[in-house]
C-alpha positions in Angstrom: -59.5 -4.8 -109.5 -57.9 -1.7 -110.7 -55.0 -0.2 -108.5 -55.8 3.5 -107.6 -52.8 5.6 -108.5 -50.9 7.2 -106.0 -51.5 10.9 -106.0 -48.0 12.8 -106.5 -47.0 15.4 -104.4 -46.2 19.0 -105.4 -42.7 20.1 -105.7 -41.2 21.5 -102.1 -41.2 25.4 -102.1 -38.1 24.9 -99.7 -36.3 23.5 -102.8 -37.0 26.8 -104.8 -35.7 28.9 -101.9 -32.6 26.6 -101.8 -31.8 26.9 -105.6 -32.4 30.8 -105.1 -29.6 31.0 -102.8 -27.3 29.4 -105.2 -28.0 32.1 -107.8 -25.4 34.8 -108.4 -25.7 38.1 -107.2 -26.4 39.7 -110.7 -28.9 36.8 -111.5 -30.6 37.4 -108.1 -31.3 41.1 -108.8 -32.8 40.4 -111.9 -35.2 38.0 -110.3 -35.9 40.4 -107.7 -37.1 43.1 -110.1 -39.2 40.8 -111.7 -40.7 39.7 -108.5 -41.5 42.9 -107.4 -43.4 43.9 -110.4 -47.1 43.6 -110.8 -47.1 43.0 -114.6 -45.0 40.6 -116.8 -41.7 42.6 -117.9 -39.6 43.0 -121.2 -36.1 42.3 -121.1 -35.7 46.0 -121.8 -37.7 47.1 -118.8 -35.8 44.9 -116.5 -32.6 46.5 -118.1 -33.9 50.0 -117.5 -34.6 49.0 -113.7 -31.1 47.9 -113.3 -29.2 50.0 -115.5 -27.6 47.2 -117.6 -27.6 46.2 -121.1 -30.7 44.4 -122.3 -28.5 41.7 -123.9 -27.1 41.0 -120.4 -30.3 41.1 -118.8 -31.7 38.8 -121.4 -29.2 36.1 -120.7 -30.0 36.4 -117.0 -33.9 36.0 -117.8 -33.2 32.9 -120.2 -31.1 31.3 -117.4 -34.0 31.9 -114.9 -36.6 30.6 -117.2 -34.4 27.1 -117.7 -34.2 27.1 -113.8 -37.9 27.3 -113.3 -37.9 30.8 -111.5 -39.5 32.9 -114.3 -41.9 32.0 -117.2 -42.0 33.7 -120.4 -44.8 34.6 -122.8 -45.7 37.1 -125.5 -48.6 39.4 -125.5 -50.2 40.4 -128.8 -49.9 44.2 -129.3 -51.9 44.6 -132.4 -48.7 46.2 -134.1 -46.5 44.6 -136.8 -43.5 42.8 -136.1 -42.8 40.1 -133.2 -44.2 40.8 -129.9 -41.7 41.4 -127.2 -41.3 38.5 -124.7 -42.5 39.1 -121.4 -41.0 37.6 -117.8 -43.1 36.8 -114.7 -41.9 35.2 -111.6 -43.1 31.8 -110.5 -40.7 31.4 -107.5 -42.1 32.0 -103.9 -41.0 35.2 -102.4 -39.0 34.3 -99.2 -40.7 37.0 -96.8 -44.2 36.5 -98.3 -43.7 32.8 -97.2 -42.2 33.7 -93.8 -45.0 36.3 -93.2 -47.5 33.6 -94.0 -46.4 31.2 -91.7 -45.9 33.8 -88.7 -49.7 34.5 -89.2 -50.4 30.9 -89.1 -48.5 30.6 -85.6 -50.4 33.8 -84.4 -53.7 32.1 -85.2 -52.8 29.0 -83.5 -51.9 31.2 -80.4 -55.0 33.2 -80.5 -57.3 29.8 -80.9 -55.4 28.5 -77.6 -56.8 31.4 -75.8 -55.4 32.9 -72.5 -54.6 31.7 -68.9 -52.9 28.7 -67.5 -54.7 26.1 -69.7 -53.6 27.9 -72.7 -49.8 28.0 -71.4 -50.1 24.4 -70.6 -51.3 23.6 -74.0 -48.6 25.5 -75.7 -45.9 23.6 -73.4 -47.3 20.5 -74.7 -47.1 21.5 -78.2 -43.3 22.4 -77.7 -42.8 19.2 -76.2 -44.7 17.3 -79.0 -42.6 19.3 -81.6 -39.3 18.3 -79.9 -40.6 14.6 -80.0 -41.3 14.6 -83.8 -37.8 16.1 -84.4 -34.9 13.8 -84.7 -32.2 13.6 -82.0 -33.6 16.3 -79.7 -32.1 15.4 -76.1 -29.3 17.8 -75.5 -26.2 15.9 -74.8 -24.1 16.6 -72.0 -20.8 15.9 -73.7 -19.7 17.8 -77.0 -16.4 16.8 -78.8 -15.7 14.8 -75.7 -15.9 17.4 -73.2 -18.6 17.9 -70.5 -20.9 20.8 -71.2 -23.4 22.4 -68.9 -27.1 22.4 -69.9 -27.1 25.9 -71.5 -24.2 24.9 -73.8 -25.8 21.8 -74.8 -28.7 23.6 -76.2 -26.6 26.0 -78.5 -26.9 23.1 -81.5 -30.9 23.5 -81.3 -31.0 27.2 -80.9 -28.8 27.6 -83.9 -31.1 25.3 -86.2 -34.3 27.1 -84.9 -32.5 30.5 -86.1 -31.5 32.2 -82.7 -28.0 32.8 -83.7 -26.8 31.9 -80.2 -23.3 33.1 -79.1 -21.6 32.0 -76.1 -20.4 35.1 -73.7 -18.9 33.6 -70.5 -21.4 31.5 -68.9 -24.2 33.1 -70.9 -25.5 32.3 -74.3 -26.8 35.5 -76.0 -29.4 34.9 -78.7 -28.5 37.4 -81.4 -31.7 37.3 -83.6 -35.2 35.7 -83.4 -36.6 33.7 -86.5 -40.0 35.1 -85.6 -39.4 38.6 -85.3 -39.6 41.1 -88.4 -39.4 44.6 -88.5 -43.6 44.8 -88.4 -44.2 41.5 -86.6 -43.5 40.3 -83.0 -44.7 36.6 -82.1 -47.5 36.2 -79.5 -46.5 35.2 -76.2 -47.7 31.6 -76.4 -45.7 31.1 -79.5 -42.5 31.9 -77.3 -44.0 29.3 -74.7 -44.1 26.6 -77.4 -40.4 27.4 -78.0 -40.0 27.1 -74.3 -41.7 23.8 -74.4 -39.4 22.4 -77.2 -36.3 23.7 -75.2 -37.5 21.9 -71.9 -38.0 18.6 -73.8 -34.5 19.0 -75.3 -32.8 19.6 -71.9 -34.4 16.1 -70.9 -37.4 14.7 -68.7 -35.8 15.6 -65.4 -37.5 18.8 -64.2 -34.5 19.9 -62.2 -32.7 20.0 -65.3 -34.4 22.9 -66.8 -35.0 24.5 -63.7 -31.3 25.2 -63.8 -31.7 27.1 -67.0 -32.6 30.7 -66.6 -34.1 32.9 -69.4 -33.3 36.6 -69.1 -35.0 39.6 -70.6 -33.7 41.0 -73.9 -30.7 43.1 -73.3 -28.8 45.5 -75.8 -27.3 42.6 -77.5 -30.4 40.1 -77.6 -32.1 37.4 -75.4 -29.8 35.6 -72.9 -29.7 32.1 -71.3 -27.6 31.3 -68.1 -27.3 28.6 -65.8 -29.2 29.5 -62.5 -29.3 27.7 -59.0 -32.4 25.8 -58.5 -33.0 28.0 -55.3 -33.0 31.1 -57.3 -34.7 30.0 -60.3 -38.5 30.7 -60.8 -40.5 27.5 -61.7 -41.0 28.4 -65.4 -38.8 29.4 -68.1 -39.4 32.7 -69.8 -38.1 33.6 -73.2 -38.5 37.3 -73.8 -38.1 39.3 -76.9 -37.4 43.0 -77.3 -40.0 45.4 -78.7 -40.1 45.4 -82.5 -39.1 49.0 -83.7 
């Protein structure tokens, strides 16, 4: 009996993005020029675009080839002499990757439909998301000091890309990972985040009812403690309109 070979997985794209972050500013600019071109470029063309000497640019391109961000090839010209080396990008464009997954989330939200049943399903997706995320029960004690439920959410909001900042008894969300200049997430995607945060706060319904999500102000969305009598039954995450 022959053992079937275990299929190998492709390399993780996030590894490429992590390596990209470690590039020097000059090398990253060279990569960005190559990425922006529809056709493979010569070192002279890249140098012209950046107003740099082609030998300097060639050193950066060689390093990018060694790192796997760029491929190099030659294209016969029919002329005498050695054809110029041409460079093309192999690295994923971060913004294109983000846009692709934002559209995936929109597709999921559109498939869920509308109404209370869709909202309930979106909350359940968020709850399940929290279950699959290690260590997602907000601890009421941080660095030995007791904190309120809103403050306990800060580590999770930071990891999710909301850039939370404490202002008095309110947490201001300075950014949203799902908002771009031309894109605003569907309401049900925000509801999935709501389900995630409800699960993080804990299984006690009274716990998350004491957290209030305020509409987006001049500085961003806000979370603050709320008395149970003043809080409406559901949480609400509100995003500003995209300019």
